[in-house]
C-alpha positions as CSV (number, residue, x, y, z in Angstrom):
1,M,-21.2,30.9,20.3
2,K,-17.5,31.0,20.7
3,L,-15.6,27.8,20.1
4,I,-11.9,27.0,20.6
5,T,-10.6,24.2,18.5
6,V,-7.3,22.6,19.5
7,V,-4.5,21.5,17.3
8,G,-1.8,19.3,18.8
9,T,-0.1,17.6,15.9
10,R,0.3,18.0,12.1
11,P,-2.5,15.4,11.4
12,N,-4.7,17.5,13.7
13,I,-4.1,20.5,11.4
14,V,-5.6,18.6,8.5
15,K,-8.7,17.7,10.4
16,V,-9.2,21.2,11.9
17,A,-9.0,23.0,8.5
18,P,-12.5,21.9,7.3
19,L,-13.9,22.4,10.9
20,H,-12.6,25.9,11.1
21,R,-14.2,26.9,7.8
22,A,-17.5,25.2,8.7
23,F,-17.6,26.9,12.1
24,N,-16.9,30.4,10.8
25,A,-19.3,29.9,7.9
26,H,-22.1,29.2,10.4
27,P,-24.0,32.4,11.5
28,A,-24.2,31.2,15.1
29,L,-20.5,30.2,15.5
30,T,-17.1,31.8,15.7
31,N,-13.9,29.7,16.2
32,L,-10.4,30.3,17.5
33,I,-7.5,27.9,16.9
34,V,-5.1,27.0,19.7
35,H,-1.9,25.1,18.7
36,T,-0.4,23.4,21.7
37,G,2.9,22.9,19.9
38,Q,3.1,19.2,20.5
39,H,4.5,18.7,17.0
40,Y,5.3,22.4,16.4
41,D,7.8,22.9,13.7
42,A,7.9,26.3,12.1
43,R,8.6,25.1,8.6
44,L,6.2,22.1,8.5
45,S,3.4,23.5,10.7
46,D,3.4,26.8,8.8
47,L,3.4,24.9,5.5
48,F,0.4,22.8,6.6
49,F,-1.5,25.8,7.7
50,Q,-0.7,27.5,4.4
51,Q,-1.6,24.5,2.2
52,L,-4.9,24.0,4.1
53,N,-5.8,27.7,3.8
54,L,-5.9,28.1,7.5
55,P,-5.1,31.4,9.3
56,A,-2.3,31.4,11.8
57,P,-3.3,30.0,15.2
58,D,-4.8,32.5,17.6
59,Y,-2.6,31.0,20.3
60,V,0.6,28.8,20.2
61,L,1.3,27.3,23.6
62,G,4.9,26.4,22.8
63,I,4.9,23.0,24.6
64,A,8.5,21.6,24.7
65,P,9.3,18.0,23.9
66,G,9.0,15.7,26.9
67,S,7.4,12.7,28.3
68,I,3.6,12.3,28.0
69,P,3.0,13.3,31.7
70,Q,5.3,16.3,31.3
71,Q,3.5,17.5,28.2
72,T,0.1,16.8,29.6
73,A,0.8,19.0,32.7
74,D,2.4,21.8,30.6
75,I,-0.6,21.8,28.1
76,M,-3.1,21.9,31.0
77,A,-1.4,24.9,32.7
78,R,-1.1,26.9,29.5
79,F,-4.4,26.1,28.1
80,E,-6.1,27.1,31.3
81,A,-4.8,30.6,30.9
82,V,-6.3,30.7,27.3
83,L,-9.7,29.5,28.5
84,L,-9.8,32.0,31.4
85,T,-9.0,34.8,28.9
86,E,-11.4,33.8,26.1
87,R,-14.3,32.1,28.1
88,P,-15.5,30.0,25.1
89,D,-18.8,28.1,25.1
90,W,-17.2,24.9,23.6
91,V,-13.8,23.4,23.4
92,V,-13.5,21.1,20.3
93,V,-10.8,18.4,20.5
94,V,-9.8,16.1,17.7
95,G,-8.5,12.5,17.6
96,D,-6.4,10.9,20.3
97,V,-3.1,12.8,20.9
98,T,-1.8,14.1,24.2
99,S,-3.4,17.5,23.7
100,T,-6.8,15.9,23.1
101,L,-7.1,14.6,26.6
102,A,-5.2,17.4,28.3
103,C,-7.4,20.2,26.8
104,A,-10.6,18.3,27.5
105,L,-9.6,17.9,31.1
106,V,-9.0,21.6,31.5
107,A,-12.3,22.5,29.8
108,V,-14.3,20.2,32.0
109,Q,-12.7,21.5,35.2
110,L,-13.6,25.1,34.2
111,G,-17.2,24.1,33.3
112,I,-16.8,24.5,29.6
113,R,-18.4,21.9,27.3
114,V,-16.3,19.6,25.2
115,A,-16.9,18.2,21.7
116,H,-14.8,15.2,20.7
117,V,-14.3,14.7,16.9
118,E,-13.4,11.0,16.1
119,A,-15.1,9.7,19.2
120,G,-15.6,6.0,19.8
121,L,-12.6,4.5,18.1
122,R,-11.1,1.6,20.0
123,S,-8.1,-0.7,19.2
124,G,-8.5,-2.8,22.3
125,D,-4.7,-2.2,22.9
126,R,-4.2,-0.4,26.2
127,R,-0.4,-0.3,25.6
128,M,-1.0,2.5,23.1
129,P,-1.1,6.0,24.8
130,E,-3.7,6.9,22.2
131,E,-6.1,4.3,23.4
132,T,-6.1,5.8,26.9
133,N,-6.6,9.3,25.4
134,R,-9.6,8.0,23.4
135,L,-11.3,6.3,26.3
136,L,-10.9,9.1,28.8
137,T,-11.8,11.9,26.4
138,D,-15.0,10.2,25.4
139,Q,-16.0,10.0,29.1
140,L,-15.5,13.7,29.4
141,A,-17.1,14.9,26.2
142,D,-20.6,16.5,26.0
143,L,-20.9,15.8,22.3
144,L,-19.2,12.8,20.6
145,F,-18.8,12.9,16.8
146,V,-18.3,9.4,15.3
147,T,-16.6,8.5,12.1
148,E,-17.8,4.9,11.6
149,A,-20.4,2.4,12.8
150,A,-18.0,0.6,15.2
151,G,-17.6,3.8,17.1
152,L,-21.3,3.9,17.8
153,E,-21.2,0.3,19.1
154,N,-18.3,1.0,21.3
155,L,-19.8,4.1,22.9
156,R,-23.1,2.4,23.5
157,Y,-21.3,-0.6,25.1
158,E,-19.5,1.8,27.4
159,G,-22.7,3.4,28.6
160,V,-22.3,6.9,27.0
161,R,-25.5,8.8,26.9
162,P,-27.1,8.1,23.5
163,H,-28.3,11.7,22.9
164,T,-24.7,12.9,23.0
165,I,-23.5,10.6,20.2
166,H,-23.7,11.7,16.6
167,F,-22.6,9.7,13.6
168,V,-21.4,12.4,11.2
169,G,-18.7,10.8,9.0
170,N,-15.0,11.5,8.7
171,V,-13.7,15.1,8.7
172,L,-10.3,13.9,7.4
173,I,-12.1,13.0,4.2
174,D,-13.5,16.5,4.0
175,A,-9.9,17.8,3.9
176,L,-8.7,15.2,1.5
177,Q,-11.5,16.0,-1.0
178,Q,-10.8,19.7,-0.7
179,C,-7.1,19.3,-1.3
180,L,-6.9,16.4,-3.7
181,P,-7.1,18.4,-7.0
182,R,-4.2,20.6,-5.9
183,A,-2.2,17.6,-4.7
184,R,-2.7,15.7,-8.0
185,A,-1.4,18.8,-9.9
186,L,2.0,18.6,-8.2
187,D,5.0,16.7,-9.7
188,T,6.2,15.3,-6.4
189,V,6.4,11.7,-7.7
190,R,7.9,12.7,-11.1
191,S,10.6,14.9,-9.3
192,L,11.8,11.7,-7.7
193,G,12.2,10.0,-11.1
194,L,9.3,7.7,-10.5
195,E,5.9,7.1,-12.1
196,R,2.5,6.0,-10.8
197,H,2.6,2.6,-9.1
198,Q,6.4,2.3,-9.4
199,Y,7.0,2.5,-5.6
200,I,5.8,1.5,-2.2
201,L,5.2,4.3,0.3
202,M,6.0,3.6,3.9
203,T,5.4,5.7,7.1
204,M,6.2,4.6,10.7
205,H,6.1,6.7,13.9
206,R,4.3,4.9,16.7
207,P,6.3,4.4,19.9
208,A,5.8,0.6,19.9
209,N,7.5,0.5,16.5
210,V,10.3,3.1,16.7
211,D,11.2,3.7,20.4
212,S,13.4,0.6,20.9
213,A,16.4,-0.8,19.2
214,D,14.6,-4.2,18.7
215,G,11.6,-2.4,17.2
216,L,13.8,-0.4,14.8
217,R,15.7,-3.5,13.7
218,T,12.4,-5.2,12.9
219,L,11.4,-2.1,11.0
220,L,14.7,-2.1,9.0
221,Q,14.2,-5.8,8.1
222,L,10.6,-5.0,6.9
223,I,11.9,-2.2,4.8
224,S,14.7,-4.3,3.4
225,D,12.4,-7.2,2.5
226,T,9.9,-4.8,0.9
227,A,12.4,-3.0,-1.2
228,Q,13.4,-6.2,-2.9
229,Q,10.1,-6.0,-4.8
230,R,9.8,-2.3,-5.5
231,T,11.4,1.0,-4.6
232,V,10.4,2.1,-1.1
233,L,9.8,5.8,-0.4
234,F,10.1,6.5,3.4
235,P,9.2,10.1,4.5
236,M,10.8,10.0,7.9
237,H,8.9,11.2,11.0
238,P,11.1,13.3,13.3
239,R,10.5,10.8,16.1
240,T,11.7,7.9,14.0
241,R,14.8,9.8,12.9
242,A,15.6,10.7,16.5
243,S,15.3,7.1,17.5
244,L,17.4,5.8,14.6
245,T,20.1,8.3,15.5
246,R,20.0,7.4,19.2
247,F,20.5,3.7,18.5
248,G,23.1,4.2,15.7
249,L,20.9,2.7,13.0
250,L,20.2,5.7,10.7
251,N,23.2,5.0,8.4
252,E,22.1,1.4,8.1
253,L,18.7,2.5,6.9
254,E,20.1,5.1,4.4
255,Q,22.4,2.4,2.9
256,L,19.6,0.0,2.1
257,P,19.3,-0.6,-1.7
258,D,16.2,0.8,-3.4
259,V,15.1,2.7,-0.3
260,R,14.7,6.5,-0.6
261,V,14.6,8.3,2.7
262,L,12.7,11.6,2.4
263,E,12.2,14.5,4.7
264,P,8.7,14.9,6.2
265,Q,6.4,16.1,3.5
266,G,3.8,18.9,3.3
267,Y,0.2,17.7,3.2
268,L,-0.2,18.2,-0.5
269,E,3.1,16.5,-1.4
270,F,2.2,13.6,0.9
271,L,-1.2,13.2,-0.8
272,N,0.5,13.2,-4.2
273,L,2.8,10.3,-3.0
274,L,-0.1,8.5,-1.4
275,D,-2.4,8.7,-4.3
276,Q,0.1,7.2,-6.8
277,A,1.6,4.5,-4.6
278,A,1.3,0.8,-5.6
279,L,1.1,0.0,-1.9
280,V,1.3,1.8,1.4
281,I,2.8,0.3,4.6
282,T,2.1,2.3,7.7
283,D,1.2,2.4,11.4
284,S,-0.8,5.6,11.0
285,G,-4.5,5.7,11.7
286,G,-5.1,8.6,9.3
287,V,-3.2,6.9,6.5
288,Q,-5.5,3.8,6.9
289,E,-8.5,6.1,6.2
290,E,-6.9,8.0,3.4
291,T,-5.9,4.9,1.5
292,T,-9.4,3.4,1.9
293,Y,-10.9,6.5,0.4
294,L,-8.4,6.6,-2.5
295,G,-8.6,2.9,-3.1
296,V,-4.8,2.3,-2.5
297,P,-3.8,-1.0,-1.0
298,C,-2.6,-0.6,2.6
299,L,-0.7,-2.9,5.0
300,T,-0.9,-1.6,8.6
301,F,2.1,-2.6,10.7
302,R,0.1,-3.4,13.9
303,D,-1.8,-6.2,15.6
304,S,-5.1,-4.2,15.8
305,T,-6.8,-1.1,14.4
306,E,-9.2,1.3,16.0
307,R,-10.5,1.9,12.5
308,P,-12.0,-1.5,11.5
309,V,-14.1,-0.1,8.7
310,T,-10.8,0.3,6.7
311,T,-10.4,-3.5,6.9
312,T,-14.1,-4.5,6.3
313,L,-15.0,-2.0,3.6
314,G,-11.7,-0.5,2.7
315,T,-8.3,-1.5,1.3
316,N,-6.5,-2.0,4.6
317,Q,-5.0,-5.2,6.0
318,L,-3.2,-5.8,9.3
319,L,0.4,-7.0,9.2
320,S,1.3,-8.6,12.5
321,D,3.3,-11.7,11.3
322,L,6.7,-10.3,10.3
323,N,8.2,-13.5,9.1
324,P,10.1,-12.5,6.0
325,N,8.4,-15.1,3.9
326,T,5.0,-13.9,5.1
327,V,5.8,-10.3,4.4
328,R,7.1,-11.1,0.9
329,M,4.0,-13.1,0.1
330,R,1.6,-10.4,1.4
331,V,3.4,-7.7,-0.5
332,T,3.6,-9.8,-3.7
333,D,-0.1,-10.5,-3.6
334,L,-1.1,-6.9,-3.2
335,L,1.3,-5.7,-5.9
336,A,-0.1,-8.3,-8.3
337,G,-3.7,-7.7,-7.6
338,T,-5.9,-5.6,-9.8
339,R,-6.8,-2.4,-8.0
340,Q,-10.5,-2.3,-7.3
341,P,-12.5,0.8,-6.6
342,A,-12.7,1.4,-2.8
343,A,-15.9,0.9,-1.0
344,V,-16.2,4.3,0.7
345,P,-17.7,4.0,4.2
346,P,-21.0,5.7,4.9
347,L,-20.9,9.5,5.3
348,W,-17.3,9.9,4.2
349,D,-18.7,12.4,1.7
350,G,-17.0,15.7,2.4
351,Q,-19.9,17.1,4.5
352,T,-18.8,16.0,8.0
353,A,-17.6,19.4,9.2
354,R,-20.9,21.0,8.2
355,R,-22.8,18.4,10.2
356,I,-20.6,19.0,13.2
357,A,-21.1,22.7,13.0
358,D,-24.9,22.2,12.8
359,C,-24.9,19.9,15.8
360,I,-22.9,22.3,18.0
361,A,-25.1,25.3,16.9
362,A,-28.2,23.4,17.7
363,T,-27.2,23.4,21.4
364,L,-28.1,27.1,21.4
365,S,-31.8,26.1,21.6
């Protein structure tokens, strides 16, 4: 069977790497990679492919920056041409980004089956574009691969056919396990003049946090308050940098004491920073999962999470009250606490991609 697996953003590359290897290792499957270019950056994307031992994409759609409706339309038109040329048996989409929904829609319209990796995750916050992508993609998919028990409950509640749902674990953890030894061998932290647990790592990129002047001022206050307790490393997402520049706030961030603004990192370099952080503050779904697996304390700068297992079994806590005293107290408590071994969620064992390959191959019979 021929599969096409879609990459839309750099986090997608991480998740597709173990899938691609598992698909091509299976005697019944062959896989092509299509990069829509939603986050395409020659230096960073190529570096991610190289570090994750992935071949170059078979197709790069070259989608230009734009609004979500513009990008969705462009992806659909260009992806249709790929599907008409390749005629795959399955399209595999990952996560909740614009390309996830756009490519699933095209496949369904052409009568091609869709597999959704990371199905069933729900934040309950329809203001997030990702929530809409998750809901609609799960309604289109023929196979739904779930990372945690809450995903099973959500899909059953929504009336998804039970025989299409498979609890397989977390493919992001497959990639993390495969890359962690190489990441730990790097000197990324030492090259910054820091040692293990001497810093707080922060990442922010979601539109609700970085697309308005008010949101950015709140973020700057959070960074400033946090840096009073420990050096903050802030690898800056291109979206965040563009917003700070647009609102004239970039210089204010760069002048904050004990804040180190970094360029976006390669996957291995970021893992090195993540693994050695005293605390991580983020709005990223994937980082919530990675910190849970690594046992690193995490504060998520959101009101809700679509990954509740990271708060019930893992190291993640939600940070919605941004009163400076509250933030200071939460950070102080986490920095003072003895780091406990993480409770790793069920099936986060590095075998998820193999399970997915086996499930798809089983549809041959």
